[in-house]
ZARO-677885 format. One line per 8 residues: for each residue x negated, y, z negated of N, C-alpha, C. Coordinates in Angstrom, 1 decimal. Layout:
<atoms>
X,Y,Z,X,Y,Z,X,Y,Z | ...
</atoms>
This chain:
<atoms>
176.2,-72.6,103.9,175.6,-73.5,104.7,176.5,-74.3,105.5 | 177.6,-74.7,104.8,178.6,-75.5,105.5,179.2,-74.8,106.7 | 179.5,-73.8,106.6,180.1,-73.1,107.8,179.0,-72.9,109.0 | 177.7,-72.8,108.6,176.8,-72.6,109.6,176.5,-73.9,110.2 | 176.5,-75.1,109.5,176.4,-76.2,110.1,177.6,-76.7,111.1 | 178.7,-76.4,110.6,179.8,-76.8,111.5,179.9,-76.1,112.8 | 179.3,-74.8,112.7,179.2,-73.8,113.8,178.1,-74.6,114.7 | 177.0,-74.9,114.3,176.2,-75.5,114.9,176.5,-77.0,115.7
177.4,-77.6,114.9,177.9,-78.9,115.5,178.9,-78.6,116.7 | 179.7,-77.5,116.5,180.6,-77.1,117.5,179.8,-76.8,118.7 | 179.0,-75.9,118.7,178.0,-75.5,119.8,177.4,-76.7,120.5 | 177.0,-77.6,119.8,176.3,-78.7,120.1,177.4,-79.6,121.1 | 178.6,-79.8,120.5,179.6,-80.5,121.1,180.0,-79.7,122.5 | 180.1,-78.4,122.6,180.6,-77.5,123.7,179.5,-77.8,124.6 | 178.2,-77.7,124.3,177.1,-77.7,125.3,177.1,-79.3,125.9 | 177.3,-80.2,125.0,177.4,-81.5,125.7,178.6,-81.7,126.5
179.9,-81.1,126.4,180.8,-81.2,127.2,180.8,-80.6,128.6 | 180.0,-79.4,128.4,179.8,-78.6,129.6,178.5,-79.3,130.6 | 177.7,-80.0,129.8,176.7,-80.7,130.6,177.3,-82.0,131.3 | 178.4,-82.6,130.6,179.1,-83.6,131.2,180.2,-83.3,132.4 | 180.7,-82.2,132.2,181.8,-81.8,133.0,181.4,-80.3,133.4 | 180.5,-80.1,134.6,180.2,-78.7,134.8,181.5,-77.7,135.2 | 182.6,-78.4,135.7,183.6,-77.3,136.0,184.2,-76.8,134.7 | 183.7,-77.1,133.5,184.3,-76.4,132.3,183.3,-75.1,132.0
182.3,-75.0,132.8,181.5,-73.9,132.6,182.1,-72.6,133.1 | 183.0,-72.6,133.8,183.8,-71.4,134.4,183.4,-71.5,135.9 | 183.6,-70.2,136.4,183.5,-69.9,137.8,181.9,-70.1,138.2 | 181.6,-70.7,139.3,180.2,-70.6,139.7,179.7,-69.4,140.4 | 178.6,-69.0,140.0,178.0,-67.8,140.3,177.1,-68.0,141.4 | 177.2,-67.3,142.5,176.2,-67.1,143.6,174.9,-66.4,143.1 | 173.9,-66.9,143.6,172.6,-66.2,143.3,172.6,-64.8,144.0 | 171.8,-64.0,143.5,171.7,-62.8,144.3,171.2,-62.6,145.7
170.2,-63.6,145.9,169.7,-63.7,147.3,170.8,-64.1,148.3 | 171.7,-64.8,147.8,172.7,-65.5,148.6,173.7,-64.2,149.0 | 174.0,-63.5,148.0,175.0,-62.3,148.0,174.5,-61.2,149.1 | 173.2,-61.0,148.9,172.5,-59.9,149.6,172.4,-60.5,151.1 | 172.2,-61.8,151.3,172.1,-62.3,152.6,173.5,-62.1,153.3 | 174.5,-62.5,152.4,175.8,-62.6,153.1,176.3,-61.2,153.4 | 175.9,-60.1,152.5,176.4,-58.8,153.0,175.7,-58.2,154.0 | 174.3,-58.6,154.3,173.5,-58.2,155.3,174.2,-58.6,156.7
174.4,-59.9,156.6,174.9,-60.7,157.8,176.2,-60.3,158.2 | 177.1,-59.8,157.1,178.3,-59.3,157.3,178.4,-58.0,158.0 | 177.4,-57.2,157.6,177.2,-55.8,158.1,176.8,-55.8,159.5 | 175.9,-56.7,159.8,175.6,-56.9,161.3,176.5,-57.4,161.9 | 177.3,-58.3,161.5,178.5,-58.9,162.3,179.6,-57.8,162.6 | 179.9,-57.0,161.5,180.9,-56.0,161.6,180.4,-55.0,162.6 | 179.1,-54.7,162.6,178.5,-53.8,163.7,178.7,-54.1,165.1 | 178.3,-55.5,165.4,178.4,-56.0,166.6,180.1,-56.1,167.1
180.9,-56.2,166.1,182.5,-56.4,166.4,183.0,-54.9,166.5 | 182.3,-53.9,166.0,182.7,-52.6,166.4,182.3,-52.3,167.9 | 181.0,-52.8,168.1,180.7,-52.4,169.5,181.6,-53.2,170.5 | 181.8,-54.3,170.2,182.7,-55.1,171.0,183.9,-54.3,171.3 | 184.6,-53.8,170.2,185.8,-53.1,170.2,185.8,-52.0,171.4 | 184.6,-51.1,171.2,184.4,-50.1,172.2,184.1,-50.7,173.6 | 183.3,-51.5,173.9,182.9,-52.2,175.0,184.0,-52.7,175.8 | 184.7,-53.6,174.9,185.7,-54.5,175.7,187.1,-54.1,175.6
187.4,-53.1,174.9,188.6,-52.6,174.7,189.6,-53.4,174.0 | 190.8,-53.7,174.5,191.8,-54.6,173.8,191.2,-56.0,173.3 | 190.5,-56.5,174.2,189.8,-57.9,174.0,188.9,-57.8,172.7 | 188.3,-56.8,172.6,187.4,-56.5,171.6,188.1,-56.3,170.2 | 189.2,-55.7,170.4,190.1,-55.4,169.0,190.7,-56.8,168.7 | 191.2,-57.6,169.8,191.7,-58.9,169.2,190.6,-59.7,168.7 | 189.6,-59.7,169.3,188.4,-60.5,168.6,188.2,-60.1,167.3 | 188.2,-58.9,167.0,187.8,-58.3,165.7,188.6,-58.6,164.7
190.1,-58.5,165.0,191.4,-58.9,164.2,191.2,-60.4,163.9 | 191.0,-61.2,165.0,190.8,-62.7,164.6,189.6,-63.1,163.7 | 188.5,-62.5,164.0,187.6,-62.9,162.8,187.8,-62.3,161.6 | 188.5,-61.1,161.3,188.7,-60.6,160.1,189.8,-61.5,159.5 | 190.9,-61.9,160.1,191.9,-62.7,159.8,191.4,-64.1,159.2 | 190.5,-64.7,160.1,189.8,-66.1,159.7,189.1,-66.0,158.5 | 188.2,-64.8,158.4,187.3,-64.7,157.2,188.1,-64.6,155.8 | 189.3,-63.7,156.0,190.2,-63.6,154.9,190.7,-64.9,154.4
191.2,-65.6,155.5,191.9,-67.0,155.2,191.0,-67.9,154.6 | 189.7,-68.0,154.9,188.7,-68.7,154.4,188.4,-68.3,153.0 | 188.2,-67.1,152.7,187.9,-66.7,151.3,189.1,-67.0,150.5 | 190.4,-66.8,150.9,191.5,-67.0,150.0,191.7,-68.6,149.8 | 191.5,-69.3,150.7,191.6,-70.8,150.4,190.4,-71.1,149.6 | 189.2,-70.7,149.7,188.0,-70.9,148.7,188.4,-70.5,147.3 | 189.0,-69.3,147.2,189.4,-68.8,145.8,190.5,-69.7,145.2 | 191.4,-70.1,146.2,192.4,-71.0,145.7,191.9,-72.3,145.2
191.0,-72.8,145.8,190.5,-74.2,145.6,189.8,-74.2,144.1 | 189.0,-73.2,144.1,188.2,-73.1,142.9,189.0,-72.5,141.6 | 190.2,-71.9,141.8,191.1,-71.6,140.6,191.6,-72.7,140.1 | 192.0,-73.8,140.8,192.6,-74.9,140.5,191.7,-76.0,139.6 | 190.3,-75.8,139.6,189.5,-76.6,138.8,189.5,-76.3,137.6
</atoms>
């Protein structure tokens, strides 16, 4: 019984700490609906950029490279910010 009581107390302390400090809970998880919406919008955007590359030639390629670079930079910065927490 003694070990079980200690385990229960430990779990209560950890639960209280996680409630007081949400950053201790680990990485935040995106809801499935948000992930699906982002994937669909990303696919549509990629399709439009593909059409722009064909229709506008070099300007479309530059636009696509710029959008991809900005997206990669934003995701990298976001991952770096959340890794430090």
